N, C-alpha and C positions, 0 to 999 in steps of 0.2 A: 718143878718142881723148882723155887727160887733158893739164889742159897744168901744166906742174912750170914753177915760178917764174920771170922770165925767160928764161920761149921762148915764143917765137909755134906758133901754131896753124896751120899750112902751109896753104900757097895752092893750092889746085888753076884747073886754068885751063883755060878753056870749054869746054877739050875734053875735056877728068879729065871733069871731071860732064856733059858727055854721056854721055861711055862711059859712065857711071854710071846713068842719067835711059834711057836707050838710045834719045836723043831730037839732033839733028840740032846739033853748035852756036852754027849762030843763034836755034833754039830754045833753049837759055840762056838770049842775050844777051836776046832778048826776056820771058823772066823778070826778070831780073836789071831789067830798064828797068822795068814796067812792075809793080812793088816784089815778087815773090815771091822771088825769090831776094837775101841778103845776100852787096854781093862789095866789097869794095877796088881802090882801085885804086893799082897799082903808077908806080914814081919814070919808071919807060918810055913810062907811060900806058898801060898794061893793066889787065885785069881780073885781080879772084882773090878767089875762091871760098874763105872759109871752110870746111876740110874734117871739123870735128866739127859745125859748124852742116848744112853738106851727106851729112853722113853719121846728123845724129839726122833734119828732115829726111824723110831716108830711107825711116830707118828706119821712120818712124811711117806714114811712105805705105803701105812692103806691112804696119808693120801692122794694119792700119786694113781696107785690102781682104782681111784675112785669115778678121774677124770676121764 
């Protein structure tokens, strides 16, 4: 997903990221705390993960495994 001027990247919830990686949402939280995933805080105090970065990391991981 490319960003258009004035548009922000959609923030994925831990559950959405977990579904993409096929792991438990608590694993996603652990990865974020360890610095393996980029995230930001919402005004309500929830973590959100930039969709473009998550998809890029996932594509890199799946591409690396295929080689």
